[in-house]
C-alpha positions as CSV (number, residue, x, y, z in Angstrom):
1,M,118.8,262.3,-14.3
2,F,115.2,262.8,-14.6
3,D,113.1,261.8,-11.2
4,L,110.1,259.6,-11.5
5,L,107.2,262.6,-12.0
6,T,109.2,263.2,-15.3
7,I,109.5,259.9,-16.3
8,T,106.4,259.2,-15.3
9,L,104.2,262.4,-16.1
10,T,106.0,264.8,-18.4
11,L,107.7,262.5,-20.6
12,P,104.3,260.2,-21.8
13,I,102.8,263.8,-22.1
14,Y,105.9,265.0,-24.5
15,V,105.8,262.1,-26.4
16,S,102.0,262.1,-27.4
17,D,102.6,265.5,-28.2
18,A,105.0,265.2,-30.6
19,I,102.9,261.8,-32.5
20,F,100.2,263.8,-32.5
21,S,101.3,267.0,-33.7
22,G,102.9,265.4,-36.7
23,I,99.4,263.5,-37.7
24,Y,97.3,266.5,-37.1
25,V,99.4,268.7,-39.4
26,A,99.0,266.1,-42.0
27,A,95.6,266.4,-42.2
28,F,95.7,270.3,-43.1
29,L,98.9,270.6,-45.7
30,K,100.2,268.5,-48.3
31,P,103.3,266.7,-47.4
32,K,106.6,267.4,-49.4
33,H,108.2,263.5,-48.9
34,S,107.0,260.3,-47.9
35,I,104.4,260.7,-45.4
36,K,105.6,257.5,-43.0
37,L,108.9,259.2,-43.3
38,I,107.5,262.4,-42.1
39,H,106.1,261.2,-38.8
40,I,109.4,259.6,-38.3
41,L,111.3,262.6,-38.7
42,W,109.0,264.5,-37.2
43,T,108.2,262.9,-33.8
44,T,112.1,262.8,-33.4
45,I,112.8,266.3,-34.0
46,Y,109.5,267.8,-32.0
47,L,110.6,265.8,-28.8
48,S,114.2,266.5,-28.9
49,V,113.8,270.2,-29.2
50,E,110.7,270.2,-26.5
51,A,113.1,267.8,-24.5
52,V,115.6,270.8,-24.6
53,L,113.1,273.2,-24.0
54,Y,111.6,271.6,-20.7
55,K,115.7,271.6,-19.1
56,V,116.6,275.0,-20.2
57,M,113.5,277.0,-20.1
58,D,112.1,278.7,-16.9
59,T,108.5,277.3,-16.4
60,Q,107.5,280.5,-15.4
61,T,107.8,281.9,-18.8
62,V,104.5,280.7,-20.2
63,A,104.1,283.3,-23.2
64,F,107.4,283.2,-24.4
65,R,107.1,279.1,-24.3
66,T,104.1,279.1,-25.8
67,L,105.8,281.0,-28.6
68,L,108.5,278.9,-28.9
69,D,106.3,275.8,-29.1
70,L,104.3,277.8,-32.2
71,T,107.8,278.8,-33.7
72,L,108.8,275.1,-33.4
73,L,105.4,273.7,-35.2
74,Y,105.6,276.0,-37.7
75,L,109.1,275.7,-38.9
76,L,108.4,272.1,-38.8
77,E,105.2,272.8,-41.4
78,L,107.8,274.7,-43.7
79,L,110.1,271.4,-43.4
80,F,108.0,269.0,-44.5
81,F,104.8,270.4,-46.0
82,E,104.2,272.5,-48.8
83,R,103.9,276.2,-47.9
84,D,100.1,277.1,-47.5
85,F,100.4,280.1,-45.0
86,K,96.9,280.3,-43.4
87,R,96.3,276.6,-43.2
88,Q,99.5,276.2,-41.3
89,T,99.2,279.0,-39.0
90,F,95.4,277.6,-38.3
91,A,97.1,274.1,-37.7
92,A,99.8,275.4,-35.4
93,I,98.0,277.9,-33.0
94,S,94.6,275.5,-32.9
95,F,97.0,272.8,-32.3
96,T,99.2,274.5,-29.1
97,A,95.8,276.0,-28.4
98,G,94.5,272.6,-27.6
99,K,97.3,271.2,-25.9
100,E,97.7,273.9,-23.1
101,L,93.7,274.1,-22.6
102,I,93.6,270.3,-21.7
103,R,97.3,270.7,-19.8
104,N,95.4,272.9,-17.8
105,I,92.5,270.3,-17.3
106,G,95.1,267.9,-16.8
107,S,96.8,269.9,-14.1
108,V,93.7,270.7,-12.4
109,G,92.9,267.3,-12.2
110,Y,96.4,265.7,-10.6
111,Y,95.4,268.4,-8.1
112,L,92.4,267.0,-7.3
113,I,93.1,263.4,-7.3
114,S,95.9,264.5,-5.0
115,Q,93.6,266.1,-2.8
116,E,90.9,263.3,-3.2
117,T,93.4,260.3,-2.7
118,W,96.1,261.4,-0.5
119,G,94.6,261.0,2.5
120,M,93.5,257.5,1.9
121,F,96.7,256.4,0.8
122,E,98.1,257.9,3.9
123,S,95.9,256.2,6.8
124,L,95.9,252.7,5.3
125,V,99.8,252.8,3.8
126,L,101.9,254.9,5.4
127,E,100.6,255.1,9.1
128,P,101.4,251.2,10.2
129,E,103.7,251.3,13.3
130,N,105.9,248.4,11.6
131,L,106.3,249.9,7.8
132,T,110.1,250.7,7.2
133,V,111.3,253.9,5.3
134,E,112.3,251.6,2.2
135,K,108.5,250.4,2.1
136,A,107.4,254.0,2.5
137,D,109.5,254.8,-0.4
138,M,108.1,252.4,-2.7
139,F,104.1,252.6,-1.8
140,L,104.9,256.2,-2.6
141,N,106.4,256.0,-5.7
142,I,103.7,253.5,-6.8
143,Y,100.9,255.9,-5.9
144,L,102.6,258.6,-7.8
145,F,102.9,256.2,-10.6
146,A,99.4,255.4,-10.5
147,Q,98.8,259.2,-10.1
148,S,100.6,259.7,-12.8
149,L,99.1,257.1,-15.0
150,A,95.5,258.4,-14.5
151,S,97.1,262.3,-15.5
152,V,98.8,260.8,-18.9
153,A,95.4,258.6,-19.9
154,I,93.4,261.7,-19.5
155,Y,95.4,264.0,-21.1
156,V,95.9,261.3,-23.9
157,G,92.3,260.9,-24.2
158,L,91.3,264.2,-24.3
159,M,94.2,265.3,-26.8
160,F,93.1,262.4,-29.4
161,T,89.5,263.6,-29.0
162,Y,90.2,267.1,-29.7
163,L,92.2,266.4,-32.3
164,K,90.5,263.2,-34.2
165,V,87.7,265.7,-33.8
166,L,88.9,269.0,-35.2
167,S,90.4,267.4,-38.4
168,G,87.6,265.1,-39.3
169,K,85.1,268.1,-39.2
170,Y,87.7,269.6,-41.9
171,I,86.0,268.7,-45.2
172,H,86.7,270.7,-47.9
173,K,90.2,270.9,-48.1
174,G,90.6,272.4,-51.5
175,Y,88.6,275.0,-50.5
176,E,91.2,278.7,-50.0
177,P,89.7,280.3,-47.1
178,S,89.9,284.5,-47.9
179,P,91.3,286.2,-45.2
180,G,88.3,287.2,-43.1
181,E,87.5,283.5,-43.5
182,S,91.0,282.6,-41.7
183,I,90.3,285.1,-39.2
184,F,86.7,283.5,-38.3
185,L,88.4,280.2,-37.8
186,I,92.2,281.5,-35.8
187,L,90.3,283.7,-33.3
188,P,88.8,281.3,-31.0
189,C,91.9,279.5,-31.0
190,I,93.9,282.7,-30.1
191,T,91.2,283.7,-27.5
192,G,91.3,279.9,-25.8
193,L,95.5,280.5,-26.2
194,G,94.8,283.6,-24.0
195,V,93.0,282.2,-21.7
196,S,94.6,278.8,-21.2
197,M,97.8,281.0,-20.8
198,T,96.3,282.7,-17.7
199,L,95.2,279.6,-16.4
200,R,98.5,278.0,-16.6
201,V,100.0,281.3,-14.6
202,M,97.7,280.5,-12.0
203,I,98.0,276.9,-12.1
204,L,101.7,276.5,-11.6
205,K,101.2,278.6,-8.8
206,I,98.7,276.1,-7.5
207,N,101.4,273.6,-7.9
208,E,103.9,276.0,-5.7
209,R,101.4,275.8,-3.6
210,L,101.6,280.1,-3.6
211,S,98.1,280.7,-3.5
212,L,96.4,277.0,-1.8
213,L,95.0,279.2,0.3
214,I,92.1,280.7,-2.4
215,Y,91.2,277.7,-4.1
216,D,91.1,275.7,-0.2
217,K,88.3,278.4,0.2
218,V,86.8,278.4,-3.0
219,P,87.2,275.0,-4.4
220,E,85.0,275.8,-7.1
221,I,87.3,277.4,-8.9
222,L,88.7,274.9,-9.8
223,I,86.0,272.8,-11.5
224,W,85.3,276.1,-12.8
225,I,89.0,276.1,-14.9
226,I,88.0,272.9,-16.1
227,V,84.0,274.0,-17.6
228,I,86.3,277.0,-18.9
229,C,88.9,275.5,-20.8
230,L,85.9,272.8,-22.6
231,L,84.3,275.6,-23.5
232,L,87.2,276.9,-25.4
233,L,87.8,273.5,-27.0
234,C,84.3,273.5,-27.6
235,S,84.4,276.8,-29.4
236,I,87.5,275.7,-31.5
237,I,85.4,273.1,-32.7
238,A,82.0,274.8,-33.3
239,A,84.3,277.4,-35.2
240,M,85.5,274.4,-37.9
241,M,81.9,273.5,-38.0
242,M,80.4,276.3,-39.1
243,F,82.9,277.4,-41.6
244,Q,82.5,274.0,-43.2
245,Y,78.9,274.9,-42.9
246,L,79.0,277.9,-44.3
247,I,81.0,276.4,-47.5
248,E,78.9,273.6,-47.9
249,R,75.9,276.0,-48.0
250,N,77.5,278.7,-50.6
251,E,78.9,275.4,-52.6
252,E,75.0,274.2,-53.0
253,R,74.0,277.8,-53.7
254,R,76.4,277.8,-56.4
255,K,75.9,274.8,-58.0
256,Q,72.3,275.5,-57.6
257,T,72.7,278.8,-59.6
258,I,74.9,277.4,-62.2
259,L,72.6,274.5,-62.8
260,E,69.4,276.8,-63.4
261,K,71.8,279.0,-65.9
262,Q,72.3,275.4,-67.9
263,V,68.2,274.8,-67.6
264,E,67.6,278.1,-69.2
265,Q,70.2,277.5,-72.1
266,L,68.6,274.4,-72.6
267,H,65.4,276.1,-73.1
268,R,66.5,278.4,-75.4
269,E,68.2,275.4,-77.4
270,I,64.5,273.7,-77.5
271,E,63.4,276.9,-79.2
272,D,66.4,277.0,-81.5
273,V,65.1,273.2,-82.7
274,E,61.5,274.3,-82.8
275,N,62.4,277.0,-84.7
276,I,64.9,274.5,-87.0
277,Y,62.2,272.0,-87.6
278,S,59.5,274.8,-88.4
279,D,61.9,275.9,-91.1
280,L,61.9,272.5,-92.2
281,R,58.4,271.8,-92.4
282,G,58.5,275.0,-94.1
283,L,61.0,273.7,-96.7
284,K,59.1,271.0,-97.1
285,H,56.4,272.3,-98.0
286,D,58.3,274.9,-100.4
287,M,60.0,272.3,-102.2
288,R,56.5,270.8,-103.4
289,N,56.0,273.8,-105.1
290,H,60.0,274.2,-106.4
291,L,59.0,270.8,-107.9
292,N,56.1,271.7,-109.7
293,H,57.6,274.9,-110.7
294,I,60.3,272.9,-112.3
295,M,58.6,270.3,-113.5
296,Q,56.3,272.8,-115.9
297,Y,59.6,274.3,-116.9
298,V,60.6,271.6,-118.4
299,K,57.6,271.1,-119.9
300,N,57.4,274.1,-121.6
301,V,60.8,274.6,-123.1
302,G,61.5,271.1,-124.1
303,N,64.3,268.6,-124.2
304,D,66.8,270.6,-126.2
305,T,66.8,273.8,-124.1
306,D,70.4,273.7,-121.7
307,T,69.9,273.3,-118.4
308,A,72.5,275.2,-116.8
309,E,69.6,277.8,-115.3
310,I,67.8,274.2,-114.0
311,D,71.1,273.1,-112.5
312,G,71.6,276.4,-111.1
313,Y,67.9,275.9,-109.4
314,I,68.4,273.1,-108.2
315,G,71.9,273.7,-106.8
316,E,70.5,276.3,-104.9
317,L,68.0,274.6,-103.5
318,E,69.9,271.7,-102.3
319,T,72.3,274.4,-100.2
320,A,68.8,275.2,-98.7
321,V,68.7,271.9,-97.5
322,N,72.3,271.7,-96.6
323,Q,72.1,274.5,-94.2
324,L,69.3,272.9,-92.2
325,D,70.2,268.7,-92.4
326,F,70.9,267.1,-89.4
327,S,73.5,264.3,-90.2
328,L,72.9,262.6,-86.5
329,K,69.4,262.0,-85.6
330,S,69.5,261.2,-81.6
331,G,65.9,260.3,-81.2
332,N,65.2,263.8,-79.0
333,P,65.4,267.4,-80.6
334,I,67.1,268.6,-77.4
335,T,70.0,266.4,-77.5
336,D,70.1,267.1,-81.2
337,I,70.8,270.8,-81.0
338,I,73.2,269.8,-78.3
339,I,74.9,267.1,-80.5
340,Y,74.6,269.6,-84.0
341,Q,76.4,272.5,-82.1
342,R,79.0,270.9,-81.4
343,M,79.6,269.8,-85.1
344,Q,79.2,272.8,-86.0
345,E,82.1,273.8,-83.9
346,T,84.4,271.2,-85.1
347,K,84.4,272.9,-88.5
348,R,85.8,275.7,-86.9
349,S,88.1,274.5,-84.5
350,G,89.2,271.7,-86.4
351,I,88.6,268.9,-83.7
352,S,87.6,265.4,-84.8
353,F,84.5,264.9,-83.6
354,E,82.5,261.3,-83.9
355,P,79.0,261.1,-82.6
356,D,77.3,257.9,-82.2
357,F,74.6,258.7,-79.4
358,V,70.6,257.6,-79.0
359,A,68.8,259.1,-76.3
360,P,66.8,256.6,-74.3
361,R,63.1,256.6,-75.7
362,S,61.3,255.2,-72.7
363,G,62.0,255.5,-68.8
364,P,62.3,257.3,-66.1
365,I,65.5,259.4,-67.2
366,D,64.4,262.9,-67.5
367,I,65.7,264.3,-71.2
368,Y,66.9,267.1,-69.1
369,D,69.7,265.7,-67.1
370,I,70.9,264.2,-70.1
371,A,71.3,267.2,-71.3
372,V,73.2,268.7,-68.5
373,I,75.3,265.8,-68.5
374,L,76.0,266.0,-72.9
375,D,77.1,269.9,-72.2
376,N,78.9,269.7,-69.7
377,A,81.1,266.6,-70.6
378,L,81.4,267.8,-74.1
379,D,82.2,271.6,-72.7
380,N,85.1,269.7,-70.6
381,A,86.6,267.6,-73.7
382,F,86.4,270.1,-76.3
383,E,88.5,272.9,-73.7
384,A,91.2,270.1,-73.4
385,C,91.3,269.8,-77.3
386,R,91.9,273.2,-77.8
387,K,95.1,272.5,-75.5
388,V,96.4,270.0,-77.4
389,E,99.1,270.2,-80.9
390,G,98.4,268.1,-83.4
391,A,95.4,265.9,-84.1
392,R,92.6,266.8,-81.4
393,E,89.7,263.8,-81.2
394,I,86.6,263.7,-79.5
395,S,84.2,260.3,-79.2
396,L,80.5,260.2,-78.3
397,K,78.7,257.3,-78.2
398,S,75.7,255.7,-76.0
399,Y,74.4,252.6,-75.1
400,M,72.2,250.1,-73.0
401,K,73.4,247.5,-71.1
402,G,70.0,245.3,-69.9
403,T,68.3,248.1,-67.7
404,L,71.6,250.4,-67.4
405,Y,71.9,253.1,-69.9
406,F,75.8,254.3,-70.4
407,I,77.0,257.7,-72.1
408,E,80.7,257.5,-73.2
409,I,82.7,260.4,-73.5
410,E,86.3,259.8,-74.9
411,N,88.9,262.6,-75.7
412,V,92.4,263.2,-76.3
413,F,94.4,265.9,-73.5
414,D,97.6,267.4,-72.5
415,G,98.8,267.5,-68.8
416,K,98.2,266.4,-65.5
417,V,95.0,265.6,-64.0
418,T,94.2,265.7,-59.9
419,F,91.5,264.1,-58.3
420,D,89.8,265.3,-55.0
421,K,90.6,262.9,-52.7
422,D,87.0,263.8,-51.0
423,T,85.0,263.4,-54.3
424,G,87.4,261.4,-56.2
425,L,86.5,263.6,-59.4
426,P,89.0,265.8,-61.5
427,V,90.0,269.4,-59.8
428,T,89.5,271.7,-62.2
429,S,93.0,273.4,-63.4
430,K,91.4,277.2,-63.8
431,M,92.9,279.8,-61.2
432,D,89.4,280.5,-60.5
433,K,88.2,277.3,-58.6
434,H,85.0,279.3,-57.3
435,S,83.3,279.9,-61.2
436,H,84.5,276.8,-62.8
437,G,85.1,273.1,-61.7
438,I,81.6,272.4,-61.0
439,G,80.5,270.9,-64.4
440,M,81.8,267.3,-63.4
441,S,80.0,267.4,-60.0
442,N,76.5,268.1,-61.6
443,I,77.3,265.3,-64.2
444,Q,77.8,263.0,-60.9
445,K,74.6,264.6,-59.3
446,C,72.5,263.9,-62.4
447,A,74.1,259.9,-62.5
448,R,73.3,259.7,-59.0
449,K,69.2,260.2,-59.3
450,Y,69.3,257.3,-61.1
451,M,71.3,254.9,-58.9
452,G,74.2,255.6,-61.2
453,D,77.3,257.1,-61.2
454,V,80.8,258.5,-63.1
455,D,83.9,256.4,-63.9
456,I,87.0,258.1,-65.5
457,E,90.1,256.5,-67.3
458,I,93.2,257.9,-68.0
459,Y,95.3,256.0,-70.4
460,K,97.9,255.8,-73.3
461,K,96.5,255.5,-77.2
462,G,100.2,255.5,-78.7
463,E,102.1,258.6,-77.7
464,R,98.5,260.5,-77.1
465,Q,96.9,260.5,-73.5
466,M,93.1,259.9,-73.9
467,F,90.3,260.9,-70.9
468,C,87.3,258.4,-71.0
469,L,84.2,259.8,-68.9
470,T,81.5,256.8,-68.7
471,V,78.1,258.2,-67.1
472,M,76.0,255.1,-65.8
473,M,72.4,255.2,-65.2
474,N,69.7,252.8,-64.2
475,N,66.8,253.4,-67.0
476,K,64.6,251.5,-64.9
477,C,64.7,253.0,-61.5
478,T,63.0,255.5,-59.7
479,R,64.5,259.2,-59.7
480,N,65.4,259.8,-56.4
């Protein structure tokens, strides 16, 4: 049978560890099964194994016991979650390090509570002359229960706070850390684990009353143990916060670089449009001369002359005009050239492209933002269509609803779309996720400048899957 201290102190701590570990690991890894089922099985297996280890293991073999705890966590991660060595390692080590450091704090706290309260309890409860042995045992059990309850509350509160903060700071879950970045995250955990094992050996000796003389003479050491453990816990959290901050900075820098390149491309496209319009103006001037030549030629040769030469001449003019013809007038030269280039691409790729687009003629919406949206959205649509067998189609349209301006791009696609849980945007299917997957983020960024956003709908059209992106912007608001 278990003694009172085991039931009131050790068992609740082990139960909380079993529950917390399953919830914490799930914040980092992708589950293989239902998350509720995983939590139930995880808690049951973890608690059962820890109970066996508690009964059969020598409590002084701290290093070996810690290694067994890490092994248990890692095996459970492999059993219930998809394999991800870097995240599995961090989750297991960071949980174990936090658990051991907080247990050190709890052990010292338990000792300090005993030292501070035992004298008062003894004088008030155990010294009266009429106290029987049975009553003394009952009061002692109540005292031990209250002391254990306070220690468990401290442990659970600290453990919950540590795991909640650490998992809450883990924002960029789709980011794949490099080996160096993984070491940066794990190193504070290993340091904390090493220090905690050293302190654990010291605390075990305190509990066995082998080294009380040292701490009676220098009681500040107990306070320093608590301070050191708290600082190590904070260092683990700080490393995670710094890591996430660096990811955000690098991500913003990367997005800014790509956006600058897109703007440069737009400037080149504007130059192309200006050149084309210049050619059109020149062609208009030349057409007058050509028509004058034709009229003069007809007058000179008379009506009975063969017109084959005239027909050939006019045919050459039509060819020249057709090469510079825009079949769609969007109302802005920048969007004209973007759509024109896509229409030229459809002739080479065999994709059906149906544009019905008009740029906003007034309002605060910058045409460069419209161009960024069109460029990225059409890039994604054409790329998805190239992977489709059979009929491939893309439609583009824009419309106003009150003060709201909408752009809608729809395309057929094959495969599966995965959405990021944090951003709600599709995750790129390309292997190089650092260089791709920025387009949709830039579209959303442009839309939100005008109190707007993006909406994505996936639906069936007959036997084909359709991807519909709708971008909404307020054409009366001030840019953010």
